N, C-alpha and C positions, 0 to 999 in steps of 0.2 A: 144271752150275753147282756141284752138290755136290762132283763131282770136283775143281774148281778150289779149293773151299774146302779139301777134304782135302789138296791139293798145296802150298797156300800159307800155312795156318795151322799152325805148328809149336810155337807158344808153350806153356810150361807154364801160365802165366797170360794170359788174354785179357780186356781191358777194353773195352766199347762204349759208345757215346753214339748218340743217336738211335735207340735199339734199336727192333726191330719184331718182332711175332710170327712173320713169315715169315723174318726173319734168323735168329732163335732156332732155329726148326725145321730150318733149312738147316744151321746149324752143329751142332746136336745130331746130325742124320743123318750127317753127313760125320764128325764127330768123336766116335765112341762113348765115348771115354776122358774126355771133358769132363763135368763135374758144373757147375751154375749154382745161381743163387739162385732158390728157388720160393716166392714170397711173393704174397699177393692184392693188395698196393698195386700199383696200375697203373704206377707209374713204373718197376718192374723189367722189365717187359714193353714199355715204350714210350719209355723214357729211357735209363736206365744199366742196365748189367749186368756181371756178374763171372762168368767160366767159369775152370775150374782141372782140371788133370789129376789125376784120383782116384787113379790109381796112385802119386802122388808126394806130394799134399797131401790133407788132410782139413779140412772145415769145422768151426770152433770156435764162432763167433758171426757175425752180421751185423746190419746196420741201414740206415737211410736217415735222415740228419740234415738238419733243416730249416736252410737258410743264408740264408733270407729272401729268396728269389727270388720276389717276389710275382707278376710278370708270367708266370711259367712254373711253376704249382703243382706239376707233377710232377716238376720238376727238383730233386734233392736232392744231397746228398753220400752216394753210395752207398758202403758199405764192407763189407768181409769180413775176419775174422782167420782165417788159413789156417795149419795146423801141418804141419811137414815131418816126414819119417820119422825124422828125428833128435830131433825133440822140440820144435824152436824154433818160434817162430811169426812170421808175417810180417802186417802191416796193409797191405791193399790198398784204396784209394779212388779214386773216379772222380766227375767232375761236368762239366757242360756249361754255360757261361757264356753270356750273351746276345750276340747279334751287335751290333756298334756301330750298325747302321743301325736298331735298335730302342730306342737309347738315349733317355734322358729328354729332353724337349724343351729344358729349361733347360740343356742341355750337359753336365750332371754325368755321371760315369762310373761305372755300377752295378759294374763288375767290380773296382772297387778295394774296396769294403766286402764283396763277396762272396768275394774272395780272402782278406781278413781273417777272415772267418766260417769258410771253409774250414780256414785254418791253425789257428785256435783250435779247432775241432772235432777235427782230427787230433792235436793235443797233448793234447786231453781223452781221446780215445779210445786213443792208444798207451800201451802199459805201458812200465816202465823197461827202457831198453836194447832196445828192440824195432826190428826193421828195419820201415821203412814206404816203401811205393811208392805215388805219387798220379799219376794221369795223366788227360788229358781235353782237350777242346776249349776252349780258353780264349778264343777268338774275339779274341785281342789278343797282341801280342808283347812288351809292356813291363810293365805294372802287374801283372799276376797273377804273372808270372815273377819279377819284383822282390820283391813282397810275400812271396810263398811261400819265396823264397830266405831273406829276412830272418828267417823263422820256422825255418829249418834244411831246408827242402825244395828241393833244387837240381836243375835240370833235366840230363838225361843228358849232353847236348852239351856244356855248359859244364863238367861234371865232367871230360870228356875233353880239355878245351881245343879243343873244334871249334866252328865256327860253325854256328848252328842252321839246320837244313835247312828249306826253304820247304815247307809241307804243303798249302797251297791257293793256286790251285784245282788239281785234278788233271787236268790236260789229256789228252784232250779230254773235257769232262765232258757233252757233248752238251747243255748249256744256255748259250744266247749270253750271259746275263746273268752267270753264274758265270765263264765263260771269258774275260769282259772284266775281271774283277778283277785287280788287280796281286797277283804272287805274294808270299806272307807266311808267316811261321812262326806258326801258331795253335794247334798241337796239341802237346803236351808229356808226357814222362815224367819224373818227378821222385822223387828218394828222400832220405833222411836218412843221417846219418853211421854208421848201423849196416847200410847197404845199398848200399855204393859201387857206381856203374856201372863196366862193365868193357868194354861195347861198345854202340853204338848205330848205328842206320840207320833209313832209311825202306823200308818193306815194299812189296811189290808189290800193286797194286789187283786185286781180283776183278772181271772184266768178263763180260758176258753175251757171246752169239754176235755180237750187233750192235755189240759194243765199248762199251756203256754200262758205266761203273763203278758198283760197289756204293756208292760215296761219291764226293763231291766233294773230299774230303780224304785225303791219303796216311797211311796208317798209320805210327806210330813203333814201332820195335822196338828193345828193349834187353837187355841182359844184365846181371845184378846179383848181387854176392856178399853173402851173409848171413854176417855176422860171429859167430862163436861167443861165448858168454859170457865167454871168457876172453881174447878179443881186444880190444885198445882201439879206441875209436872213431876214424873217419877224419876228419881235418880237410877239410872241403869249401871249394871257392871260393865267393864270393859274387857275385851279379849286381849290378854298379854299387855297390860298396861305399862309393864317397864320398859317395853322395847320402844325405842326413839331412833327411827331411822327416817331420813329426809328421802323420799322417794321421788319427790318433784323438784325441778329446779325453779 
C-alpha cells in the first residue's frame, strides 16, 4: 500500500479531508520529504490536513478557522501559509462541507452560509497580493463553487475553460449505496488571481490488493503558477456571473 502511495502522490502540496491517523502514517512513511501540521487539535488528525514538500516549501504559520459547522465540530477551515525558496508565500486552505443527506429538515442548504464563511475567512487571512489555493469536498456542484467564485476563488477547471470532472463515486467503491449514486462533481481546487491554474485533471485512486479504494472520491490534481510581485494579477472567469442573488442580509 505504501509503495502505491509513493508511486501515485507526487504533488508539492497535498490536502486531505476525512483524514485518519492510519492514512497520515502511510503517507509519511511513503513520502519522507513531506511535512505536515502537527497540532493537538483533533481535527488535524481526523478531518483536514495539509502536507508539503519540505525541500521546496517552509511553514510560516497555520490555523483552523471556525466556519460555524455546528453539526461537525472537528470540521474547520484548515489553513497554512507556506514560503517558497524565492521568498514568496502562498496561503493553502481546505474544508469539508456536509453531505446533502444530512441537511436541515426545513430544506435549507447549510453549504451556502458555510461557503460565505470560508470565503470571508480566506479574505481575512490572505496578505496583499498573496497567492491563495483552496480545495476540498464541497459535497455539491453549484452553490459553494458559485459563492467562492464571487469572492475571487475560481475552480481550476473553469479557469482552463474545461467542464468539471465528476469526482464521486469512484467506481467501484465496493459499497452498494455509494455505487448507486449518480456521478457528480463534488471536489474542487480553487485559486485566486495571484495563482492561476495551468493544468488540472483527476488523479488515480490508491487501491488495496482487493481493489478497495482509499476513498469513494477521485482526487483533483492541479498545477498553479505563483505570480511574482512585479507581475499583474490575472483576470479570472466567474462561475454563473449573470446570477445576482443577495444571500446575506
